[in-house]
N, C-alpha and C positions, 0 to 999 in steps of 0.2 A: 935720113935719120933726124935731121934738124926739124923737118916739118912734122915728123911723128911726135917728137917731144912737145912741139907747139900745140898740136891737136890734143895731146894728153892733158896739157896744162889748161887748155880752154874747156875741155870736158870736166876736169876737176873743179875749175872755177865755177862752171855752170851748176855742177852738183851742189857745191857748198852755198852758192847763191840761192838755189832752190830751197835748200834746207833752212836757210835764214829767213827767206820770204814766207815759207809755210810753217814756221816754228810755232805759230799761234795754235795749231792743232794739238800741240803737246802742252798747252798752258795749264790745263787741269788734268791731273792724274786721278782716275776713278778706279776704285776697287769695290766689289760688292759680292755678298753671299745671300742666297735665298733662304728664308726661314718659312717653314710650312707647319701649320698646326691644324688639327682636326676640329671641325665645328659640329656641334650636335644639331641635327636637322630632323628631329622627330617630333611628332605631336603626341602628347600624353594620352590622347583619346584614340589614337590609331596606331596600328603596328608599323614598324619601320620597314618600308618596302623599297626605298630608293638607296642608291649608293651613297657613301659618306661624302660630305662636302669638306673641303679644306680651305683655309685662308693662307694666302702666301704674301709675303712682303720681302723687300730687298733691304738689307742693312749693309752699310759700307762706309768708306772714307773718301773724301775729296781733298786733294792737295793742290795748291797753287804753285806751280813750278816756275812761274815767270818772275820778273823783277817789278811787276806793276800790280797794284791791287785791282781786284775784279769784283763785280757785284751781280746780283740776280742770276746766280748759277742755277740753271734748270736742267735736271738730270732725268731723262726719259728711258724707261725700260718697257719691255713687253714680256708678260708672263702668260703662257698658254694662249697667245694671240690677243690678250687684253692689255691695254696701255695702263701704265702707272707711272708716277713721277714723284720727285722730291725737289725742294727748293732751298737754296742756301743764299742768304741775302748779301753777305760780305765775306770776302776771302782775301786776306792780306798776303803779300809775297812770302812764300815758304810755309804758310800756315796750312795745317791739316785739321779737318773737322769731320765729325760723323754725320751721317744722314740716314733716314729711314723713309722708304716710299710709302704711299698709300696702300692699303690692303686690297687684294684681289681674290675673289672666290673662284675656286677651281675644283674639278672632280678628281684630278690626279694627285697622288701623294708626292711625286717628284716631277713637277711641271717644268717644261723647258722655259728658260728665260734668256733675254738678250738685251744688251745695252743698245738702245736705238741711237740716241744722240745726246750731246751736252752743249747747251747754249749759255752764253754769258755776255755781260757788258763790261767794257773797260771803265774803271773809275777814273774820272778826270778831275 
């Protein structure tokens, strides 16, 4: 029984050590929603024969959940297989700010989107 308790304590210590060591993954909290608008794609001299084009962008917020300031936060999304990104230059501890990615042209009215990664540098 004594060895079981020791093993449980070692596993619990390893788990909490792992959480502290990899806590940097949760330094920036990202939320985002896709905005899609239709773009006119017709020529006044020719009839419209193609499907409509849409412009998509992601708007959201980024929050620094750490106790250290960070800089050059690069947020990368994929919309319908095309990469787009946003940049935040400075983010103080606990600060929350809005961002908007670059626009992407798409044929779908409801294109799939995915947060690829978030990169940043520690301010020293």
